[in-house]
Phi, psi and omega in degrees: 000139177300135183298325178296321179293315179300313179298317180298316179298314180294320178300311181296315180301314182290324177298314180292321178299329181267000175079021179272136165279156179304316182298320181293315180293319179300317179297313180299325183271350180074033177236165180287140177303325179294325177293317178300317178299317180293327176294314182297329181268001177078015180276336179230148177255117180284155174284166176298324178298317178296317177298322178297316180295317179296317180298317179294322179296328180263003178054057181217158177287143183298331182297340179299334179293339186254006181289143175291131183288139173283154179292115181288146176289329182213146182296163176289149178297150181252153173073191181289146176278151179245147179243000000 
């Protein structure tokens, strides 16, 4: 699997598990929401510094971005969350 795709999948999964909206996490990390979206979709490769900032914002170790994904029982939700 392409490393950009792997990082993006893990970033999105962890963001959703922690209840962050893209806009909220981008604000906490000091990056543009559009950049965060591009990382999650594998269109952009973040620097190690950006990954460090994202990991700290989500209070998780940076190595989690590189973990092989377990086979999900059900796919991740798509699109904007509704309340």
